Structures are given as structure tokens and as C-alpha cells.
N, C-alpha and C positions, 0 to 999 in steps of 0.2 A: 296780646302778642309779645312773642321772642325774636328780637333782630342781634343781630351778629355780624361785628366789623371785625376785621383784619389789619394786623399790625405786622408787616413785613413777615418774620417766616417762625410760626410759634413750635416751638415743642409737640408733640399730643399728650398731652398732659394723664390723662385715660380719666377725665371727673368727669366729662360729659360724655351721654353712650346717644341722645338724642341729634341726631344733625338737623344745623339749620344752615341757612344756606346765604353767604355773604352779601350785605347790603352794599351796592354798586355805588352811594354815599358816604360820606363821611358823617359821622355822626353827629348833631347838634345840642345833646344834652350836658356835654364839658364843653368849657374852651380851654386848645389843648395848644401845650409849647413841647419843645422838644431840645434837648442839647446833646452834646457827646454821646454821651450814655446812657441819659435817664429820658422818660416822658411822664409829661406831667401836665394830670388834668385837672379844672379846678371848677367853682361853679358856687355861685350866689346863693345865701340858706335865707328863706325868713326868717324872724325871729324866732318864731312856734313851729317851724318845721320838726320833725322829729325823725331820730336814724336809727334801724333796728338792723340786727345782723353783727355781723363778723364772728359768730361762733363763741371759741373758747380763748374771752378776750377777758379783760381786768374792766372796772367800772361797772355801769349800771346796764338797765337792759336799753335802755334813752342812749344810743352812744354819742351824743351831742356832746363837745369841750374838752375835748381831749384828744393824744393824739395816738394811734395803735399801730404797732408794727407787724407786719406780716412776713413773722420768720421763726421758725419752730427752736422755742429753746428750753433749757434746762433751769427750772431757778423756782424749787423751793419755797423763797422766799418770797412769793410774789405779794405787794404790795402794789395800792391804787396808783403810786409814785410808778412803777413799773410799767410798760408798754408791751412786752410780747411774753406769751409762756407755751406752752407745747404745739400748741394745736394753730394751724393757716388758714383762716376759711377767710375767704375772699371776695363775699357776698354781701350787701348791702339793701336796705329797705327804708329808702328816702319818702317819707309821709308830709304831704303837703296839704294846705287848705282846698289844694284844688286837682291835684293828681298824688296818684302815688306812684313809684318807680322799684325797679329793681334792679343791680348794676353786679358783676359777676366779672373779674378780670379773672382770667384762666393763667395764670403766668405764679411758676413755680421758684422764683427766686423771692426777693426780700423786694417788698411794699411798705409803705408807711402811707396812712390813712388818717392825714389831719381834719379831724370832725369840728372845725371851730375852735381849733384849742388855741392859735397865733392872730386869729381872726375868726369873733363868732359865730360872721356871717356868710362865712367863706370855707366852704369843704378843697380842699388840696388831697390830691392822691400822687404820690410819685411814684410809680413803679421802675425798679433799677434794671432796665432795660428795654427794649425796642420791639424785641419779639414776642408779641401776646395775641387773643380773641377777648374782644371787649362782647358782651352782653347786656341788652338794656332789653327789662322787663316791662310793657306797662298791664296796667290792672287797677280796676274798680276801687281793691281795699287791699289791706296789707294779707287777709290768707288767700285770698288772689293770686298774689304775687308768688306767693310762699309757694302754693298748690302747682302753678306752673312752673318754676325751679324746681321743683323737685321731679317734675314731667323731664326735664333738661339734663340732672342729675345721674337717674334710677331710682330701682325700688329700695328700701332698707333693706339691709342685714335683718334676721329674726332667729337670736337665740333659742335654747331648747327651755322648756318649761320649767324646768329645777333652777335655772339661773337668775328666774325670779323670786324667787326665796332668799331667804337671811345667807350673807356669804361674809365669812370670817379668816382674817389677814393679817396676820404680823411679820416683818421682816423680825425674826427671833423661834422661829418654829425652825428647830435642827437636826432632828431626828424624826423616828416612828414614835420613840417614847412622850415625845413633844405634844405631838399632834395628838393619838391617843388618848392624853391625859386633857388636851381640850376637850376634845370630844365626848370625852367622860364626865366630865365638868355639863356642860352646855346639855344631858339628857340625864343628868343630878336635879340640875334646878328645873326641868322642867320647859327650856329655852327652845324656842322651833331653831334647826340649822340645815342647811340643804350642801354647805362646801367647804371646805378650810384649803387656805391656800398657800402654799408651797414658794416661798420668797425663793432668793440664791443659794441658802445655804443647803438647799435636799443635794447639790448638784456636785460632781468631783472636782474639786479644786475650780467652782466655777466655768465649767466646762457646761458649755449647751447640749443638749440632750444625752446628757450622762446624770446617772442618779449613784450617788456614795454606796456603796454597799453596805460600808461598816453605818451608816446614819442607817441604812434601809435594807436589812439583808436579803430579803425576799420583797421587792418592790411591788411586782406585780399581785401577791398575792394578799399584800395590805393596800393595794388600791381595791382588790377583790372585797376583801374585809370591810373596807369604809363602807362600801356600795352599799354591803348589803345590811349595813344601818342607816341605807337611807343619805350618805356624807359621801359629794366628789370632791377628787383633791384637784386642784387646779394651780400646775406649774406654771411659773414665770421664765418666759423665752427671751433673751437679751441679743441685741443687735452683734455685738463683740464675739469674736472666734478666737480663743486661746490659741496664742503660737505655741505649741507644743508637740517635740517631735513624738509620733506612735499615736497621737487623735486623728485621728481618722475623719473629724470634717475639717479640721484643719488641712490635712495635707491633701484631702481630696482638692479642697478646695485652691491649693496652691498649685495643685498640679493642673488643675483644669482652667485655672486664671479666674476666678470667679469671686476676686479681693481686688476692693478699689483697690487703683494703683496710683503711685507717684507719678511725675511728668516724665522722668527718665524709662517707667515700666516695671518700677519695682513695684512691691505690693505694701500701701501705704501703713505705718506700723502707727497704733493709738494704745493708749493707757488705759483700762477702765478697769472692772470688776477683779477678772485674772490675772491683772499684770499687763503685758502685752498683745496685745490683739490686731487681727485683721479685721477691719467691715469689710461681707459680704455685700457685693455690687449688686441689689435688688433688681437698679432698673435697667439690668442686662438678662435676658428672658432666660436663655441659659440657668444662669447662678439664682433667679428667684426660682423655677424649675426645681433647681438641683435642690438649695434651701428648704422649700416649701415640704420637697420627700420626705426632708429628715423628720420632720414631728410625725410620723409613723413611727421610729422606735417608741415612743411613748404611747402612741396611741396603739398601741399592741398592748402596752401593758394594760389598758384598763381607761387608761387617760380619756377624758370626756370634753374639757377645756384649758383653753390656754391664754394668759395673759403676755403680750408684746412692750416689753420697757426697754429702756434706755434706747429708742429709735429715732430720736435728733437729728442727729445719735449724740449723744453724751459723750463729752471726752474728758477726761480727766488732763491728759496733755499729749502731745505729739513726741515725738524723738527731736523735730527739729523745735520744737517749744523748747524742751530741756537745756538743750546744748545754746540757747538762742538766750536763757534766762541765766545758765551759769557763765557765760560771758558778760553780759552786763551785771551780772554779780560782782564778778574781779572788778568790774569800773567802780562801783558805786563803793563796794570795800575801801577803796582808794582814796575817798573823801570820806569830810565827818559825817558822822550822823545824827546831825541837826533834826530838826522838824523836815525838813526836805529829802534829805538823804536818809531819812528812818520810813519814810513814807514810801517813796522809793525802790526801799528793799521789799516792803511789804507787797507794793503793786506786782512786784516783778516776778514773785512769784503766783500770788493769788490771779494772776493773769493768765495762769498758765490753763485753766481749767476753761472749757468750752469757749478756747480764742474763735472768734471769727476769723484771723487770718490763718488758724488751718486749713478752711474750709474750701481754700484757694488751693491749694497743694495736693490736692488725692482728686481723683477721678475716676468718672463713670461712662463707659464702653453701652453707649445707645444704640442701637443697629449698625453699630461700625465705627461711630463719632462717639467721639472723646469732649466728655461736658467736666469742665473742672465743678466742684461740688458744687460751690457755692451760687450757681445759678440756676442748681435744681433741689435744692439741698430741702426746700419744703414736701417732696414727693419721697423720701427715705423712709416716716415710718408707715406709709400708705402703703408703699411697694414692699413693705416686710408683711405686710400683714394681708393683701393681696397677695401675696406670695403662699402663705400660708391657707387663706379661703380656698385657693385655687387647688393645694395640695389636698384638701380636705374632700373636693369637689370626686376625685377620684379613688381616698384609701377611703370613704365612707359618704357615698354617692347618694344615699337619699337620708342620714344623717344629720340634725343641728350641733354642730361643735364648738361650745361658746367660742368663741374668740374677740377678745377688744386690745386694745391700743392705747399707748400713751403720744404717743404723736400721728398727729393724722393731718392731712389737705383734703377738699374737698372731692370727692367721689369714694373715698374712703369705708364711707356708711354701708356700700353696697357689700364689703367685706367681712366687718366686723362695726362693734361700738368702742366705745371711748370711757377713761374715765379722767376726769377733769387735771390728772397729776397729782404728784406730792402738793400736800397743802398743809396748811400747820391748823394748831389749837389753838383758833383765833375765832373771837364769833363774828367778827367781820367776812371770814371763810363761809359759814354760813348762809349769809346774803350771800357772798360771790355768787355761791352754786345755785341760787334760790335763780340769779340773772342768767349766769351759765346755762340752766338747762333751756329756759327759754329761747335763748342765741344760738344754741346748737341745733335744737327742733328746727329751727328755721331753715340751717344748711344739712339737714336731713339725717342728723345723727339722734337715731329715738334711743336706743341703747345704750344709755349714758346714765352716771354717776359722780358722784365725789369720795372721795376717801372720809369716813362716816367718823369724825370723832377727833381727827385732824390725823395728817403722818409724822409731821414733825411736831415734838415740843410736848408737854404734859398738859391731857385735860383735865379738864373740871368736871367733876359728877352733873353738875346744872347744864354744861355744855353740851356731856356725849347723850344725855336724853332729849334736849333740845334735838340736836343734830341729828337723832334717833327719829324723832317724831316726823322731821321734814324728809326724811332718807326712806322712809316705809311708803314713802310715793313716787320715790325712782325707780326707774323699772330696772338698775344694777345696784343695789343694793349691798353695798360690800364697807364693813367695819376694818380698816385696815392703819397698820400706826410701823415706826421705826423702831429698832431693836433697844434704842437706849433713851426711850424714851417710858413712860407710864402705862403699864399695861392695861388696856382696855376693852377687853372684854367683858360683855353684859354682868356677869358674874361675880366679877372682883370689885362690883360695887357698892353702897350702902340700899342705894333707887334701883338695884335689879330685879324684884318682883314690879315695880313702874317701867322697867326697859323690857322684862320680860313680856308684860300687857301689849308695851307697845310693838314691839317684834309677833305676838298673836295678832291683833290686829294688821297687820301686813299680809298675815297669811290669810284674812277675814277677805281683805279685800284684792287677793290675786287675782278668782272669776273676773273680775271690774279691770284690774290693770292689765292684766295679759288681753281682754278683750280689746279694749280701749287700746291698747299697744298695737295689736293685730291689724286692727282697720284702719291704725292709722298709717302702718308699713305700708297694707297695701292696696290702700283708696290714696297714697300720696298725700295724706292726713297731718296734723300734730298732734303728740301726746300731750306736750306741755307746750302751752297757749299764753301771753301777754290777754290782758284784760281786752286794750284795745282792738285784739283781729275777731272777737266777736260783737264788737260795738263800736265799730271803725266811725260813727257818728259821736259817740261822746268823750268830749275831752277834756276832762275828769280823769276817767279809764285809760287815755290816756297816758299822764303822768305819774300811773301807779306801778314802781318799782321791783314791789314784795310779794304780789300776790298774782297767781297762777290758775291759769282754768288748765283742768286735768280730759282733754276730752273733751265732752259736750255737758257733759252730766255736776262735774263737782269744780268747785274752785278751795283751794288751799292759801294758808294766809301765818307761815310758818312763825314759831319765837324766836327772835334771832339776837336777843338783847339779855345782856346778865344782870339777872333778879325779875327781868319782866315778870309780870303776873297778868298780863294782860296785853291790849295792842286796841290801834284804830285801825279797820278796816272800811273798804269802798264797796259798796254792791253794787254794779252798773242796773240790778235787777231786784225785784225781789228774790228771798231764800231761805231757807230754814239752814241755820246752825244747827251743827249736831257735834257736842263736845262727848268725848269718848275717855272713858278714863281706864279701857279693857275691850272686849266684844261684847259681851255681855253688860256692862253700868258705862250708859247713857243719858243724855238730857238734850232736850230737842227746846227750839228756841227759834221762831219765825221773826223773820230782821224785816223792815220795809225797804226797798233801793234807798242809797245813801248813804251818808258818812256815817259809822257807830263806831261807839267804843265798845268791844267784849272784854271779859274777863277771862283768864286763860291761866288754872294752877297748873301749876309744875308737874302735875301725874295726868295733865288732859292736852287730848292732841285734836283741834277743831277741823270739821272740815263741812265745808256749806255745799247743802244739795240744792241745785238750779230748779227754779219754777217750771212746773210740769218734767219731771225728771225722775230716774230711778237709777238706783245701782243694786248688783248684787253683790250679798253677804253671804259668807259660809262659816261655818266653825272652824275654829284654829285647828293645825295639827303640827305634830313635831318636825315634817318637814312636803312638801311640795306632793311625794307617791303619795301620801296618806290624807291630803285632803276628800272630802265627800263632797263631790258636785254635782251627785243625786238629790242632796238636802240643802235646799236654798233658801233664803230671808231676799224678798226685792225691798228695800227699804225706798220710799218714795215721798214725793212732794209733787202729785197733784191734784189740781184743782178742780172744784165741781165741773164735769161738762167738758173737762180735756182727758185727752189720752196721751201713750207715750208706747213707743219702743226701744226693748233694748237689745239690740246683737249681741249671743252669748257666742264668743269662739272657744269649745271646744275639742279637742282632737287628742291624740294621743301622745302630742307632748315634743315628739323625739322627731318625727317625720317629716319630709316636707309637705305633707298634707292638712295643710292649714288656712284653707280659704273658704272652706265652710263654716255657717253659724247656723243657730238656732234662733228663731225671734221669742222672746217674751214679749209681749204686749200687754198693757194696762190700759184701764179704763177707769175714771173716776163718776160716776151715777150716783146723784143723788147721796153725796158724801159718802157712797160707797166704792170701795176698789174693788175691780172684780177682773176677771181676763180677758182681753180679747182673742187671744193667741196663745198657748201653753205649752211650754212643750211633756215631755215625758220625764218630769222631774215631780220633785216634791217640792215644791214652792210654798212658803208664807210670804203674806203680803205684810207690809207695815206702813202706812200712809199718813203723816209728817200733818 
């Protein structure tokens, strides 16, 4: 059951698509108190309660013991001491020995979730406002609560098939020559590739929807040439619009009042990549439609996918901030630069970037009413992506366009995916990515992934390989790095053959990954699941933080520690461990329920097939367009007397006709695996 409780006059954020009537009586799940500005909810927790959710946050799958801030924040150097990063996902699941409950607070401003940080047995949620909706969801277990929540917030976005291939990105591919060189290197090394990304350097002076003609003399022909090689180009779109006379996007925005305003009615000015910019008011319906229509300029040149960035929004400085910093500088320099003065000087200018005081001085026009940005901050990235998605429906009505975003709020999953933002080449960020994938799936975000190898810092060979070994399972598999870091394309390493084998295995798994993803999207399931979601009564499973189920068929347990050549795993049921060195090189080992230590060499990828389940595999290819779905292997662990059916989703990969599937039915009779249902394709059977 889902219960909705109204607090005063909430803004319709767009997160919810299912109408739930308000309850006449106040909720009694939380104790509640208010002050002049905030609403505070508290609830006692038992010492063994587990708290899931919050999507893209830090720390573990179990959120117990830390303080989390729901306020989209540009912070690449995020470590476990931080409380907020790029997403704002206000959904929790509380698993108690007697009851499992879901909580969603639909509020676009700041919320603090203290889940046992100050007091381990007390949850305290502080909503920095008084106008919001609170949803309570009751269910028998975590999976049931999550499924109900998904029905509340709507179906997931589904990208084109090619977006499930390997994707190469780097801030530093500056021109057509750079892109061609990367494509040629992949081809020469025989490493599969489906797309190359264009970061801010492809633009003319960092202006959205422009292409630098000196760097890309005939962009449309270049896009077509790359597509003929099976490679899509994916350009970045940033939130800020450069202030420049003669720049059509800027001039249209100013003329029609499509930019966020200061209180005096003038357009707010912030510094980002192009220098001084204005921010489109995506919460203004007319401005949103206007900005979305601009994507057509690149779609008309053959572009089939985009990534929206800097849309928290990231702010290098505001004019008001610069003025204040310069005024403070004069005061600071009048005093001795001792330890106090020195740090005051540093802080004075360091605080220019992403200063939340700036959020109070610009405004959004929502249906004729002005809202200061800080009150609706968490919606900005969501509505930028919604703007694009709604435009795609008109520009290419029956074609799937790749779209994902850095900043997001609950409900944005209907319009695009997300990547987990700028991360670092740290081993801890592999583990964080594993944990984030499960939490994001709970909040509806299925098409997700991390910057493989790390965006900031210099990766190492073993870190890169281990990250790829995890990344082959994320729906969005993108290697992305910053311009001033070690180049981390797979062919640059001495372990390039091992990396090639890993990426090829991804392509062998695409029928399984794609089918599992589509099934989860259209049936309100999860692609990634914590172990306890399928084994809610298993207390040991509930403690596992670094293993995940993918669909109903496999479990993964990635290696995420430097120098490790194995790890401990917990199996909530009997499974078969398949260790891949490549698509064709594998070993099998049956493991019993319980704790086990498994050896995993640097060039090995462990996959656990669950009991009485099977997965499809196909031969790898240089890109998704060349995958041969007509010849397939079913890799199974089906015991004598048992049967299993896998639903294989195979469509054209581009249109929105993706709901049909073909059944592959298997049974083991007298230790012989045979078909109960066989589609008209060539399928070999391997029962382990």
C-alpha cells in the first residue's frame, strides 16, 4: 500500500506519475516537530534495522550510521567524509525485523537524512521547508516496496541497443584528427567499440549547439563516416549559455526571458567553461521547450546521443561573489598574513566556486510564480534532461536517443539515465560504484554507470583492468577521464590484451544484459539488486555490501582492492562460479551455500550463475551492429528434474517497439539438458 500525506502547499516536482489520494489523518510512522523554517521527522531504530536507498550517495548499500544531504553538489573529490554529491534521491527503505517500509519525501530543496549518525538508534530527517508531500509504502519485503515505488514514479527510460556497447570518452579529444586516431587504434588492436564522446572542446568557444569548424570542417560528413564504421559520436551539452553578441542561443534566450533572473529582473550571470553565462530556466515551460528544440541542430547532423553535464548547476563564480571576494580581499590584506590571515585569504577565493549563497540570488519562473533557486535546486538537472527528452519525442518520435545526465532528482529516470559524476582513480571508487548501482536501481535509475578507470587522477594498470571487469556489467559502460590525467584507453596499457578480452566478454553478455534491462524497465523490476532483496529472511545476505544480483540469473562479486588475487564471497544458495579469461576461456566450479574464498587472478572475471538458471552468450563482435544473435549458447546450471525459461528481448535496437520477447525454455531430464521451448535460432546448450 502507498499512503500520501500532504504538508501545506507543495510544488508539483514531476517526480510522481500515479495519483494517490491524500490521507485524512496525519501519519504516525514518524514523530514530527516544526520550527519557523524546517520540518523535522524522527523515528527510533532497532539496533539491527537496515536502511536502503538514497540513490546516488556515499558510503554503503546500508545507509545506517551516517548523515546524508539531499542537495545536488558538484564535488569530484568525494570521499566517505562527504555528505552530498550529484544526485538528490529522497527515497528510503527501512527493513525492520517485523516490517519493511518505504519513505519518499517529494521536496525539491535541501533535506538532511541523519540515519544514526548522531544517535545510532535514531533516524532524524530535516526538511528545509514546510511544503512537501510524504509518501509511506508498506510491503512484505524490500523488493515489494521497491516495485510499488516504481509504479508511483513511472517506467524507466530505455536507450538504443548501441548504448549498451563499450564507450570511450576523454576530456581532451579536441578535433576530428584526435577522434579518428582513437577509432583507428581500437580497430588496429581489435578492441570492440560503439561510441566516442566529444567533451567541451568540440564546441566553438564552449557554446552549446555549436561545432568548431576549424576542428571539425564538415561535422555532418564526419559523423556519417564514423557511423559507417559502427561508431556513434556523443557530444556533451552543458547547462550554461555563453553571453556573446551574435550567438543565436544567447540572443533568443535574452529576447524571450528564457534565462534565470535576479530579483531585480535582470538575467543572472555566472562563470562556467565559456566565461560569463546565463542559465536557462528549465522550470519555465516555454524556456524548457525552447532549449530542448536546440538539440535538433546536432540531431540533423547525424548525432544519436547526448550527455548533459554541469547541471547541478555548477558555478565557478557569480558576479556578486567576485565583488564580495574582492571587497574581502582588501580587508584581509590590511591585516598580517599569519596563520589566520593566510587561511582567510585562501578561503576567500576558494569559496567562489559552487557557493550556495549564490543559489539564493537567482530565480525561476514556474507558472508565473518566482521561486529562488535554492528552494528548487534539486530539480535543475532533472528538468534539463526532461527538456531534451520531450524534444526528442517530436524530433525523432519513434527513435531511441541516448541521453544521460550528471545531476538528477527522482522521476528523471523516465527521461534519461545517469552516470555517477566525476570520480577519481581510487580503488574505493570501484566499491562505491558497486554500492551506488544497487541504490540507484531502487530509485528507478536503471541506465547507469561510473566513469570507468576514474575521471580525476592517474589510474594504474591493475585498477583500470579491475574497474573494466566490474564495468562490463553496468548498462552504461563508459571509460572517461580528465585532460590532465594519464591517458586510459585500453590500448595504452601493457595489459591491453586482458582489457580487450574483458570488453569482448561484455559483448558476449549483451543479450543477457539487454534482456535483463528491458525486462526490469517495463516490469518495474531491478537490474542490480542487493542479495537481501531476493533473500529477505537471510540475515547474513543483508550484511553483504560488495556483491550484487543482476536480474534473477547471476551474481557478481568484483575485485576492488589493490593487489588482491581473490576475495571472500557469501552465497545465499548453491551457485556455479564461472571464471572467464575471455569469452572462450573459462573454468567452472560448483559452490555450496555459505561463505567461500575464491581465487581470482588479475586476468579473470568471476560470474556466479544461480541454481536452476541460465544465461545467453554470443560471440563478441567489433560493435553491437555486428553481433550475431542468430547463433547463441545457453550457459546453464540446472539440476536434474528442474526447468527454466529465459525471456530473450531482441528488437531492432532503435525504435520503441521493445516489449516483445522470445522464450528459451530448458529442462534437465536424467542429466541431459534439452529444450522445452526453442526459438528459430541456433542455440547450443552447456549445463555446468
